[in-house]
CHARMM-style PDB file with segment names, atoms N, HN, CA, C and O in Angstrom:
ATOM      1  N   MET     1       0.883  -1.162  -0.071  1.00  0.00      PROA
ATOM      2  CA  MET     1       0.091  -0.065   0.014  1.00  0.00      PROA
ATOM      3  C   MET     1       0.877   1.306   0.017  1.00  0.00      PROA
ATOM      4  O   MET     1       0.456   2.336  -0.510  1.00  0.00      PROA
ATOM      5  N   LEU     2       2.033   1.179   0.661  1.00  0.00      PROA
ATOM      6  HN  LEU     2       2.375   0.342   1.089  1.00  0.00      PROA
ATOM      7  CA  LEU     2       2.895   2.338   0.748  1.00  0.00      PROA
ATOM      8  C   LEU     2       3.487   2.673  -0.754  1.00  0.00      PROA
ATOM      9  O   LEU     2       3.571   3.815  -1.205  1.00  0.00      PROA
ATOM     10  N   GLU     3       3.837   1.611  -1.368  1.00  0.00      PROA
ATOM     11  HN  GLU     3       3.769   0.683  -1.001  1.00  0.00      PROA
ATOM     12  CA  GLU     3       4.318   1.804  -2.768  1.00  0.00      PROA
ATOM     13  C   GLU     3       3.197   2.360  -3.817  1.00  0.00      PROA
ATOM     14  O   GLU     3       3.428   3.173  -4.712  1.00  0.00      PROA
ATOM     15  N   ALA     4       1.960   1.768  -3.533  1.00  0.00      PROA
ATOM     16  HN  ALA     4       1.772   1.107  -2.806  1.00  0.00      PROA
ATOM     17  CA  ALA     4       0.719   2.357  -4.356  1.00  0.00      PROA
ATOM     18  C   ALA     4       0.517   3.733  -4.116  1.00  0.00      PROA
ATOM     19  O   ALA     4       0.282   4.480  -5.066  1.00  0.00      PROA
ATOM     20  N   ALA     5       0.591   4.220  -2.782  1.00  0.00      PROA
ATOM     21  HN  ALA     5       0.782   3.613  -2.011  1.00  0.00      PROA
ATOM     22  CA  ALA     5       0.438   5.583  -2.467  1.00  0.00      PROA
ATOM     23  C   ALA     5       1.495   6.502  -3.198  1.00  0.00      PROA
ATOM     24  O   ALA     5       1.231   7.531  -3.820  1.00  0.00      PROA
ATOM     25  N   ARG     6       2.751   5.935  -3.007  1.00  0.00      PROA
ATOM     26  HN  ARG     6       2.966   5.099  -2.502  1.00  0.00      PROA
ATOM     27  CA  ARG     6       3.869   6.705  -3.567  1.00  0.00      PROA
ATOM     28  C   ARG     6       3.671   6.851  -5.091  1.00  0.00      PROA
ATOM     29  O   ARG     6       3.843   7.957  -5.602  1.00  0.00      PROA
ATOM     30  N   GLU     7       3.318   5.786  -5.840  1.00  0.00      PROA
ATOM     31  HN  GLU     7       3.178   4.887  -5.424  1.00  0.00      PROA
ATOM     32  CA  GLU     7       3.123   5.845  -7.207  1.00  0.00      PROA
ATOM     33  C   GLU     7       1.937   6.802  -7.550  1.00  0.00      PROA
ATOM     34  O   GLU     7       1.997   7.506  -8.558  1.00  0.00      PROA
ATOM     35  N   GLY     8       0.826   6.829  -6.687  1.00  0.00      PROA
ATOM     36  HN  GLY     8       0.777   6.257  -5.868  1.00  0.00      PROA
ATOM     37  CA  GLY     8      -0.173   7.836  -6.961  1.00  0.00      PROA
ATOM     38  C   GLY     8       0.261   9.237  -6.743  1.00  0.00      PROA
ATOM     39  O   GLY     8      -0.072  10.140  -7.510  1.00  0.00      PROA
ATOM     40  N   ILE     9       0.991   9.416  -5.716  1.00  0.00      PROA
ATOM     41  HN  ILE     9       1.262   8.682  -5.093  1.00  0.00      PROA
ATOM     42  CA  ILE     9       1.529  10.755  -5.425  1.00  0.00      PROA
ATOM     43  C   ILE     9       2.458  11.245  -6.548  1.00  0.00      PROA
ATOM     44  O   ILE     9       2.425  12.434  -6.866  1.00  0.00      PROA
ATOM     45  N   ASP    10       3.250  10.417  -7.136  1.00  0.00      PROA
ATOM     46  HN  ASP    10       3.276   9.451  -6.877  1.00  0.00      PROA
ATOM     47  CA  ASP    10       4.032  10.812  -8.205  1.00  0.00      PROA
ATOM     48  C   ASP    10       3.378  11.069  -9.490  1.00  0.00      PROA
ATOM     49  O   ASP    10       3.848  11.850 -10.317  1.00  0.00      PROA
ATOM     50  N   ALA    11       2.252  10.384  -9.662  1.00  0.00      PROA
ATOM     51  HN  ALA    11       1.870   9.749  -8.990  1.00  0.00      PROA
ATOM     52  CA  ALA    11       1.399  10.615 -10.805  1.00  0.00      PROA
ATOM     53  C   ALA    11       0.496  11.708 -10.851  1.00  0.00      PROA
ATOM     54  O   ALA    11       0.208  12.277 -11.904  1.00  0.00      PROA
ATOM     55  N   ALA    12      -0.005  12.050  -9.631  1.00  0.00      PROA
ATOM     56  HN  ALA    12       0.229  11.588  -8.775  1.00  0.00      PROA
ATOM     57  CA  ALA    12      -1.030  13.060  -9.495  1.00  0.00      PROA
ATOM     58  C   ALA    12      -0.402  14.537  -9.532  1.00  0.00      PROA
ATOM     59  O   ALA    12       0.807  14.733  -9.403  1.00  0.00      PROA
ATOM     60  N   ALA    13      -1.239  15.437  -9.700  1.00  0.00      PROA
ATOM     61  HN  ALA    13      -2.221  15.278  -9.805  1.00  0.00      PROA
ATOM     62  CA  ALA    13      -0.877  16.883  -9.726  1.00  0.00      PROA
ATOM     63  C   ALA    13      -0.447  17.325  -8.340  1.00  0.00      PROA
ATOM     64  O   ALA    13      -1.199  17.060  -7.402  1.00  0.00      PROA
ATOM     65  N   GLY    14       0.775  18.024  -8.102  1.00  0.00      PROA
ATOM     66  HN  GLY    14       1.386  18.239  -8.864  1.00  0.00      PROA
ATOM     67  CA  GLY    14       1.037  18.386  -6.724  1.00  0.00      PROA
ATOM     68  C   GLY    14       0.075  19.285  -6.226  1.00  0.00      PROA
ATOM     69  O   GLY    14      -0.475  20.123  -6.941  1.00  0.00      PROA
ATOM     70  N   GLY    15      -0.177  19.122  -4.857  1.00  0.00      PROA
ATOM     71  HN  GLY    15       0.270  18.442  -4.276  1.00  0.00      PROA
ATOM     72  CA  GLY    15      -1.080  19.928  -4.243  1.00  0.00      PROA
ATOM     73  C   GLY    15      -2.502  19.782  -4.348  1.00  0.00      PROA
ATOM     74  O   GLY    15      -3.302  20.492  -3.736  1.00  0.00      PROA
ATOM     75  N   SER    16      -2.804  18.861  -5.124  1.00  0.00      PROA
ATOM     76  HN  SER    16      -2.155  18.285  -5.620  1.00  0.00      PROA
ATOM     77  CA  SER    16      -4.237  18.369  -5.425  1.00  0.00      PROA
ATOM     78  C   SER    16      -4.837  17.668  -4.104  1.00  0.00      PROA
ATOM     79  O   SER    16      -4.175  17.191  -3.183  1.00  0.00      PROA
ATOM     80  N   LEU    17      -6.107  17.708  -4.208  1.00  0.00      PROA
ATOM     81  HN  LEU    17      -6.646  18.095  -4.956  1.00  0.00      PROA
ATOM     82  CA  LEU    17      -6.814  16.852  -3.011  1.00  0.00      PROA
ATOM     83  C   LEU    17      -6.415  15.339  -3.223  1.00  0.00      PROA
ATOM     84  O   LEU    17      -6.372  14.610  -2.232  1.00  0.00      PROA
ATOM     85  N   THR    18      -6.157  14.896  -4.326  1.00  0.00      PROA
ATOM     86  HN  THR    18      -6.193  15.488  -5.131  1.00  0.00      PROA
ATOM     87  CA  THR    18      -5.909  13.540  -4.512  1.00  0.00      PROA
ATOM     88  C   THR    18      -4.510  13.280  -3.758  1.00  0.00      PROA
ATOM     89  O   THR    18      -4.370  12.317  -3.004  1.00  0.00      PROA
ATOM     90  N   VAL    19      -3.467  14.225  -4.021  1.00  0.00      PROA
ATOM     91  HN  VAL    19      -3.581  15.007  -4.634  1.00  0.00      PROA
ATOM     92  CA  VAL    19      -2.225  13.944  -3.395  1.00  0.00      PROA
ATOM     93  C   VAL    19      -2.276  14.070  -1.855  1.00  0.00      PROA
ATOM     94  O   VAL    19      -1.605  13.313  -1.152  1.00  0.00      PROA
ATOM     95  N   ILE    20      -3.073  15.026  -1.334  1.00  0.00      PROA
ATOM     96  HN  ILE    20      -3.618  15.641  -1.905  1.00  0.00      PROA
ATOM     97  CA  ILE    20      -3.139  15.185   0.044  1.00  0.00      PROA
ATOM     98  C   ILE    20      -3.702  13.811   0.632  1.00  0.00      PROA
ATOM     99  O   ILE    20      -3.150  13.312   1.612  1.00  0.00      PROA
ATOM    100  N   ARG    21      -4.775  13.217   0.045  1.00  0.00      PROA
ATOM    101  HN  ARG    21      -5.224  13.622  -0.752  1.00  0.00      PROA
ATOM    102  CA  ARG    21      -5.371  12.026   0.580  1.00  0.00      PROA
ATOM    103  C   ARG    21      -4.460  10.832   0.362  1.00  0.00      PROA
ATOM    104  O   ARG    21      -4.556   9.887   1.144  1.00  0.00      PROA
ATOM    105  N   LEU    22      -3.561  10.793  -0.662  1.00  0.00      PROA
ATOM    106  HN  LEU    22      -3.484  11.561  -1.298  1.00  0.00      PROA
ATOM    107  CA  LEU    22      -2.637   9.712  -0.758  1.00  0.00      PROA
ATOM    108  C   LEU    22      -1.555   9.939   0.235  1.00  0.00      PROA
ATOM    109  O   LEU    22      -1.068   8.944   0.773  1.00  0.00      PROA
ATOM    110  N   GLN    23      -1.109  11.146   0.552  1.00  0.00      PROA
ATOM    111  HN  GLN    23      -1.505  11.953   0.115  1.00  0.00      PROA
ATOM    112  CA  GLN    23      -0.083  11.400   1.465  1.00  0.00      PROA
ATOM    113  C   GLN    23      -0.560  10.881   2.854  1.00  0.00      PROA
ATOM    114  O   GLN    23       0.163  10.253   3.628  1.00  0.00      PROA
ATOM    115  N   GLU    24      -1.847  11.211   3.079  1.00  0.00      PROA
ATOM    116  HN  GLU    24      -2.434  11.721   2.451  1.00  0.00      PROA
ATOM    117  CA  GLU    24      -2.430  10.672   4.422  1.00  0.00      PROA
ATOM    118  C   GLU    24      -2.598   9.113   4.452  1.00  0.00      PROA
ATOM    119  O   GLU    24      -2.465   8.511   5.518  1.00  0.00      PROA
ATOM    120  N   MET    25      -2.862   8.523   3.400  1.00  0.00      PROA
ATOM    121  HN  MET    25      -2.970   9.011   2.534  1.00  0.00      PROA
ATOM    122  CA  MET    25      -2.923   7.062   3.190  1.00  0.00      PROA
ATOM    123  C   MET    25      -1.482   6.524   3.548  1.00  0.00      PROA
ATOM    124  O   MET    25      -1.285   5.715   4.454  1.00  0.00      PROA
ATOM    125  N   GLN    26      -0.506   7.052   2.748  1.00  0.00      PROA
ATOM    126  HN  GLN    26      -0.667   7.709   2.012  1.00  0.00      PROA
ATOM    127  CA  GLN    26       0.904   6.624   2.974  1.00  0.00      PROA
ATOM    128  C   GLN    26       1.282   6.860   4.351  1.00  0.00      PROA
ATOM    129  O   GLN    26       1.998   6.027   4.907  1.00  0.00      PROA
ATOM    130  N   ASP    27       0.904   7.852   4.947  1.00  0.00      PROA
ATOM    131  HN  ASP    27       0.322   8.528   4.495  1.00  0.00      PROA
ATOM    132  CA  ASP    27       1.334   8.145   6.589  1.00  0.00      PROA
ATOM    133  C   ASP    27       0.618   7.083   7.481  1.00  0.00      PROA
ATOM    134  O   ASP    27       1.168   6.591   8.467  1.00  0.00      PROA
ATOM    135  N   PHE    28      -0.644   6.759   7.072  1.00  0.00      PROA
ATOM    136  HN  PHE    28      -1.091   7.158   6.271  1.00  0.00      PROA
ATOM    137  CA  PHE    28      -1.313   5.808   8.010  1.00  0.00      PROA
ATOM    138  C   PHE    28      -0.682   4.388   7.782  1.00  0.00      PROA
ATOM    139  O   PHE    28      -0.487   3.708   8.789  1.00  0.00      PROA
ATOM    140  N   TYR    29      -0.371   3.919   6.657  1.00  0.00      PROA
ATOM    141  HN  TYR    29      -0.529   4.472   5.838  1.00  0.00      PROA
ATOM    142  CA  TYR    29       0.118   2.746   6.371  1.00  0.00      PROA
ATOM    143  C   TYR    29       1.626   2.636   7.026  1.00  0.00      PROA
ATOM    144  O   TYR    29       2.044   1.563   7.461  1.00  0.00      PROA
ATOM    145  N   ALA    30       2.340   3.753   7.051  1.00  0.00      PROA
ATOM    146  HN  ALA    30       2.001   4.624   6.697  1.00  0.00      PROA
ATOM    147  CA  ALA    30       3.713   3.755   7.641  1.00  0.00      PROA
ATOM    148  C   ALA    30       3.507   3.548   9.164  1.00  0.00      PROA
ATOM    149  O   ALA    30       4.192   2.741   9.792  1.00  0.00      PROA
ATOM    150  N   TYR    31       2.592   4.265   9.703  1.00  0.00      PROA
ATOM    151  HN  TYR    31       2.036   4.920   9.193  1.00  0.00      PROA
ATOM    152  CA  TYR    31       2.169   4.222  11.118  1.00  0.00      PROA
ATOM    153  C   TYR    31       1.893   2.795  11.478  1.00  0.00      PROA
ATOM    154  O   TYR    31       2.550   2.266  12.374  1.00  0.00      PROA
ATOM    155  N   MET    32       0.983   2.156  10.850  1.00  0.00      PROA
ATOM    156  HN  MET    32       0.449   2.586  10.121  1.00  0.00      PROA
ATOM    157  CA  MET    32       0.542   0.914  11.155  1.00  0.00      PROA
ATOM    158  C   MET    32       1.679  -0.081  11.008  1.00  0.00      PROA
ATOM    159  O   MET    32       1.781  -1.045  11.768  1.00  0.00      PROA
ATOM    160  N   GLY    33       2.485   0.150  10.077  1.00  0.00      PROA
ATOM    161  HN  GLY    33       2.403   0.933   9.460  1.00  0.00      PROA
ATOM    162  CA  GLY    33       3.822  -0.855   9.908  1.00  0.00      PROA
ATOM    163  C   GLY    33       4.662  -0.745  11.156  1.00  0.00      PROA
ATOM    164  O   GLY    33       5.202  -1.739  11.642  1.00  0.00      PROA
ATOM    165  N   ARG    34       4.773   0.464  11.676  1.00  0.00      PROA
ATOM    166  HN  ARG    34       4.334   1.272  11.281  1.00  0.00      PROA
ATOM    167  CA  ARG    34       5.484   0.494  12.969  1.00  0.00      PROA
ATOM    168  C   ARG    34       4.861   0.123  14.225  1.00  0.00      PROA
ATOM    169  O   ARG    34       5.562  -0.304  15.143  1.00  0.00      PROA
ATOM    170  N   GLU    35       3.526   0.255  14.352  1.00  0.00      PROA
ATOM    171  HN  GLU    35       2.957   0.602  13.607  1.00  0.00      PROA
ATOM    172  CA  GLU    35       2.747  -0.103  15.522  1.00  0.00      PROA
ATOM    173  C   GLU    35       2.304  -1.510  15.519  1.00  0.00      PROA
ATOM    174  O   GLU    35       2.271  -2.099  16.600  1.00  0.00      PROA
ATOM    175  N   LEU    36       1.974  -2.096  14.477  1.00  0.00      PROA
ATOM    176  HN  LEU    36       2.001  -1.617  13.600  1.00  0.00      PROA
ATOM    177  CA  LEU    36       1.325  -3.424  14.412  1.00  0.00      PROA
ATOM    178  C   LEU    36       2.083  -4.449  14.998  1.00  0.00      PROA
ATOM    179  O   LEU    36       1.491  -5.266  15.704  1.00  0.00      PROA
ATOM    180  N   PRO    37       3.433  -4.555  14.805  1.00  0.00      PROA
ATOM    181  CA  PRO    37       4.077  -5.689  15.562  1.00  0.00      PROA
ATOM    182  C   PRO    37       3.980  -5.794  17.079  1.00  0.00      PROA
ATOM    183  O   PRO    37       3.797  -6.826  17.725  1.00  0.00      PROA
ATOM    184  N   ALA    38       4.149  -4.427  17.586  1.00  0.00      PROA
ATOM    185  HN  ALA    38       4.297  -3.589  17.061  1.00  0.00      PROA
ATOM    186  CA  ALA    38       3.963  -4.501  19.212  1.00  0.00      PROA
ATOM    187  C   ALA    38       2.383  -4.809  19.512  1.00  0.00      PROA
ATOM    188  O   ALA    38       2.118  -5.496  20.498  1.00  0.00      PROA
ATOM    189  N   LEU    39       1.520  -4.403  18.831  1.00  0.00      PROA
ATOM    190  HN  LEU    39       1.736  -3.845  18.030  1.00  0.00      PROA
ATOM    191  CA  LEU    39       0.182  -4.703  19.110  1.00  0.00      PROA
ATOM    192  C   LEU    39      -0.137  -6.212  18.997  1.00  0.00      PROA
ATOM    193  O   LEU    39      -0.900  -6.788  19.773  1.00  0.00      PROA
ATOM    194  N   ILE    40       0.510  -6.808  17.966  1.00  0.00      PROA
ATOM    195  HN  ILE    40       1.130  -6.340  17.336  1.00  0.00      PROA
ATOM    196  CA  ILE    40       0.302  -8.362  17.798  1.00  0.00      PROA
ATOM    197  C   ILE    40       0.948  -9.029  18.946  1.00  0.00      PROA
ATOM    198  O   ILE    40       0.354  -9.956  19.497  1.00  0.00      PROA
ATOM    199  N   GLU    41       2.052  -8.664  19.339  1.00  0.00      PROA
ATOM    200  HN  GLU    41       2.535  -7.911  18.892  1.00  0.00      PROA
ATOM    201  CA  GLU    41       2.826  -9.203  20.472  1.00  0.00      PROA
ATOM    202  C   GLU    41       2.008  -9.109  21.831  1.00  0.00      PROA
ATOM    203  O   GLU    41       1.902 -10.062  22.602  1.00  0.00      PROA
ATOM    204  N   ASN    42       1.483  -7.955  22.028  1.00  0.00      PROA
ATOM    205  HN  ASN    42       1.569  -7.180  21.401  1.00  0.00      PROA
ATOM    206  CA  ASN    42       0.597  -7.697  23.254  1.00  0.00      PROA
ATOM    207  C   ASN    42      -0.707  -8.539  23.116  1.00  0.00      PROA
ATOM    208  O   ASN    42      -1.129  -9.087  24.134  1.00  0.00      PROA
ATOM    209  N   TRP    43      -1.289  -8.668  22.099  1.00  0.00      PROA
ATOM    210  HN  TRP    43      -0.946  -8.223  21.272  1.00  0.00      PROA
ATOM    211  CA  TRP    43      -2.429  -9.597  21.949  1.00  0.00      PROA
ATOM    212  C   TRP    43      -1.988 -11.073  22.236  1.00  0.00      PROA
ATOM    213  O   TRP    43      -2.702 -11.791  22.936  1.00  0.00      PROA
ATOM    214  N   ARG    44      -0.835 -11.521  21.706  1.00  0.00      PROA
ATOM    215  HN  ARG    44      -0.255 -10.939  21.137  1.00  0.00      PROA
ATOM    216  CA  ARG    44      -0.369 -12.919  21.933  1.00  0.00      PROA
ATOM    217  C   ARG    44      -0.087 -13.178  23.353  1.00  0.00      PROA
ATOM    218  O   ARG    44      -0.334 -14.273  23.856  1.00  0.00      PROA
ATOM    219  N   LYS    45       0.431 -12.186  24.020  1.00  0.00      PROA
ATOM    220  HN  LYS    45       0.631 -11.296  23.611  1.00  0.00      PROA
ATOM    221  CA  LYS    45       0.615 -12.203  25.568  1.00  0.00      PROA
ATOM    222  C   LYS    45      -0.677 -12.349  26.270  1.00  0.00      PROA
ATOM    223  O   LYS    45      -0.794 -13.217  27.135  1.00  0.00      PROA
ATOM    224  N   GLN    46      -1.549 -11.649  25.994  1.00  0.00      PROA
ATOM    225  HN  GLN    46      -1.453 -10.945  25.290  1.00  0.00      PROA
ATOM    226  CA  GLN    46      -2.915 -11.604  26.579  1.00  0.00      PROA
ATOM    227  C   GLN    46      -3.827 -12.952  26.252  1.00  0.00      PROA
ATOM    228  O   GLN    46      -4.531 -13.533  27.077  1.00  0.00      PROA
ATOM    229  N   TYR    47      -3.668 -13.281  24.983  1.00  0.00      PROA
ATOM    230  HN  TYR    47      -3.096 -12.809  24.313  1.00  0.00      PROA
ATOM    231  CA  TYR    47      -4.338 -14.596  24.510  1.00  0.00      PROA
ATOM    232  C   TYR    47      -3.790 -15.741  25.251  1.00  0.00      PROA
ATOM    233  O   TYR    47      -4.581 -16.557  25.725  1.00  0.00      PROA
ATOM    234  N   ARG    48      -2.533 -15.891  25.402  1.00  0.00      PROA
ATOM    235  HN  ARG    48      -1.891 -15.228  25.017  1.00  0.00      PROA
ATOM    236  CA  ARG    48      -1.895 -17.028  26.277  1.00  0.00      PROA
ATOM    237  C   ARG    48      -2.368 -17.193  27.630  1.00  0.00      PROA
ATOM    238  O   ARG    48      -2.305 -18.284  28.195  1.00  0.00      PROA
ATOM    239  N   ARG    49      -2.831 -16.172  28.165  1.00  0.00      PROA
ATOM    240  HN  ARG    49      -2.882 -15.285  27.706  1.00  0.00      PROA
ATOM    241  CA  ARG    49      -3.233 -16.273  29.749  1.00  0.00      PROA
ATOM    242  C   ARG    49      -4.335 -17.227  29.877  1.00  0.00      PROA
ATOM    243  OT1 ARG    49      -4.813 -17.472  30.985  1.00  0.00      PROA
TER     244      ARG     49
END
């Protein structure tokens, strides 16, 4: 999804609403990529109890 967002940003007109939304999508997926491993680990610890 990060690559798709980057390709869309590169293809769209700068400053357009499309670019703004694609940048938000890119930021969201980058955030999820950083946060998801810890979230999964916490769930596994809770699930094992």
